[in-house]
N, C-alpha and C positions, 0 to 999 in steps of 0.2 A: 504494500500500500504506500509506503514511504517513497518508493521509486516512482510510482505513478504521480504522486504529488510533486515530487521534484521535477519530473518531466513537464508537468503542466505549468509549474512556476517558471521554468526556463522558457517555455513558449510565450508566456504573456509578459514576462519581465521587461520593463522599460517601454511598453506599448501604451501605457496610460489608458487602458480600455475602461470606458465608463460602464458601471453596472449599478442599477437602481435596486435598492432594498426598501420595500414599502412597509416593513415591520419596525418602525422607529420606537414603538412601545415595548418591544420584546428585548429584554436585557441580554439575552443570548445572542440575538442578531447584532445588537449594538456592540457587544464585545467582539464578535467575529469581524465586524466592519472596522473596528478600531485596530484589530490585529492586521487586517489586510492593508489598511492605510499606513500603519507603522512600517510594514514590510515594503511599501511602495509597489505592490504588485498590480494594482489597478486604481482607477479613479472611482471610489465608492460614493454613491449618492444615496442619502438616507431620507426617506419621507417621514416628516415629523407629525405631531410633536414627538420629540425624542426623550426617552427615559434614560437619564444618566448623562455622563460627560462623553464628548466625542473628540477624537483626535483632530488636530488642526487641518489635516489633509482630507477630512470628510466633508463633503458638501451636503448641507442640510436644506431641504426644501419644505417649508411650511405651507401646506396646501391652501389654507384659508387666506394667506396673504401673497401667494405666488402669482406674479403677473401673467404667466403663461398657463394659468389653471384651465381655462376653457380648451385650449389646444391639447393639453395633457389629457384631459378627460376624453376628448374625441379620439385621441390616439389609442388610449386604453380600450375604448369601446370598439374601435376598428379591429384591434388585435383579438379581442374576445370573439368576434364574429367568425374568425378562423378562416 
């Protein structure tokens, strides 16, 4: 399992791939996002409100005050249609 993780890390390292985590209230997700940000493996985006402290490299989006909220909702709905 460690070898697979190391291979995945090597593939994404330095690419700054954005990944959105919509579970800002889940402490386990916040901890995992903080670990990923600390390792600089990707560009984590956490949807708030967030429970706990976040690493400075984590982008937090508060849905209620996010300027692109309507576009974000439309994008999510389009993806759900499959």
